C-alpha positions as CSV (number, residue, x, y, z in Angstrom):
1,M,71.8,-4.5,21.5
2,N,72.5,-7.8,23.5
3,Q,69.7,-10.3,24.2
4,K,69.1,-9.5,27.9
5,T,68.3,-5.9,27.1
6,F,66.0,-6.9,24.3
7,V,63.9,-8.9,26.7
8,L,63.8,-6.3,29.4
9,L,62.6,-4.0,27.0
10,A,60.1,-6.3,25.7
11,I,59.0,-7.1,29.2
12,S,58.5,-3.6,30.2
13,S,56.6,-2.7,26.8
14,L,54.3,-5.6,27.7
15,F,53.6,-4.3,31.1
16,S,53.1,-0.8,30.2
17,A,50.8,-1.9,27.5
18,C,48.5,-3.6,29.9
19,S,47.0,-0.6,31.8
20,S,44.2,-0.4,34.3
21,V,42.5,2.6,36.0
22,F,40.7,2.4,39.3
23,S,38.1,5.1,40.4
24,V,35.0,6.1,42.7
25,T,33.0,8.2,40.8
26,S,30.1,10.5,42.0
27,I,27.3,11.4,39.9
28,A,25.0,14.1,40.7
29,A,21.4,13.5,40.8
30,N,19.7,13.1,37.5
31,E,22.9,13.2,35.7
32,S,25.0,10.7,34.1
33,F,28.7,9.8,33.4
34,V,29.9,9.1,30.0
35,L,33.0,6.9,29.6
36,G,34.6,6.3,26.1
37,N,32.8,9.1,23.9
38,N,35.7,9.3,21.5
39,A,37.6,6.9,19.0
40,H,39.0,4.0,21.1
41,G,39.7,0.2,21.3
42,Y,38.0,-2.4,23.2
43,F,37.7,-1.8,27.1
44,N,36.1,-3.4,30.2
45,V,34.9,-2.3,33.2
46,K,34.0,-3.9,36.9
47,L,31.4,-1.6,38.0
48,K,30.0,-1.6,41.6
49,N,27.2,0.7,42.4
50,L,27.9,2.1,46.0
51,S,24.6,4.1,46.1
52,A,21.4,3.1,48.2
53,H,19.5,3.3,44.9
54,P,19.7,1.6,41.4
55,I,21.5,3.2,38.4
56,T,21.2,2.5,34.9
57,V,24.1,1.3,32.5
58,Y,24.1,1.0,28.8
59,Q,26.5,1.1,25.8
60,K,26.1,3.9,23.0
61,T,28.0,3.7,19.5
62,L,29.3,6.8,17.9
63,T,26.4,6.9,15.5
64,D,23.8,7.0,18.6
65,S,23.2,3.3,18.6
66,I,22.0,2.2,22.2
67,H,22.5,-1.5,23.4
68,S,23.4,-3.4,26.5
69,F,20.8,-1.7,28.7
70,S,20.7,-2.8,32.2
71,V,19.7,-1.8,36.1
72,I,22.5,-2.2,38.6
73,K,20.9,-2.4,42.2
74,S,22.5,-1.0,45.1
75,K,25.8,-2.6,46.1
76,E,25.7,-5.1,43.0
77,T,28.7,-5.4,40.9
78,V,28.8,-6.1,37.1
79,H,31.5,-6.9,34.5
80,V,30.9,-4.9,31.2
81,Y,32.6,-5.3,27.9
82,A,32.6,-2.4,25.7
83,D,33.2,-2.6,21.8
84,K,35.4,-0.3,20.3
85,N,34.0,3.2,19.7
86,T,31.3,2.6,22.1
87,A,30.7,4.9,25.0
88,L,29.4,3.5,28.5
89,I,26.7,5.5,30.1
90,I,26.0,5.3,33.6
91,E,22.9,7.3,34.6
92,N,21.7,8.5,37.9
93,K,18.0,9.0,37.6
94,S,17.4,9.3,41.3
95,E,17.0,12.5,43.1
96,D,20.2,11.8,45.2
97,P,23.7,11.5,44.3
98,A,25.2,8.1,43.2
99,S,28.8,6.7,43.5
100,V,30.4,3.9,41.4
101,K,33.4,2.2,41.9
102,L,35.1,1.4,38.5
103,D,38.0,-0.9,37.7
104,L,38.8,-0.4,33.8
105,G,41.0,-2.6,31.7
106,G,41.8,-2.8,28.1
107,D,42.1,0.4,25.9
108,V,41.8,3.2,29.0
109,K,42.5,5.9,26.7
110,L,39.0,7.0,26.9
111,S,37.3,10.3,27.1
112,M,35.1,10.8,30.6
113,G,32.6,13.5,31.4
114,Y,29.4,14.3,32.6
115,K,26.2,15.1,31.0
116,N,22.7,16.0,32.4
C-alpha cells in the first residue's frame, strides 16, 4: 500500500470514529426517555428543553446507583458528560408532553427507549 492510500484510509477512519447524533425527542406526560441503558463508552449530550415546563435529568449506572440529578428549566440548555456504562434518564413529570433537542457525541452506540 502506498503512503497516500494509507493516509487517506487513516483520515477516513478518524472521521468515521468521531460520530454524533442529532434528535428532537418527544416524551409523553409522566414518562421518561432512557439513553444508554447498555454497556458503552463515555458520551456527552447537549440537551435543550424545548417544553414550556421543567424536566428532570439524572444519570443511573448499570448497578442502579443514581447521580448528577438536575432540573432543566423551559428553554434551558445543558451539557451532560456521561460515564461509560451509565444511562442518562430524562423525566417528564408534567401532565403535558415534553420535547428535548439532543446533540450526542462520543460513544453513540447507545440503547434508547421510553419507560413510564
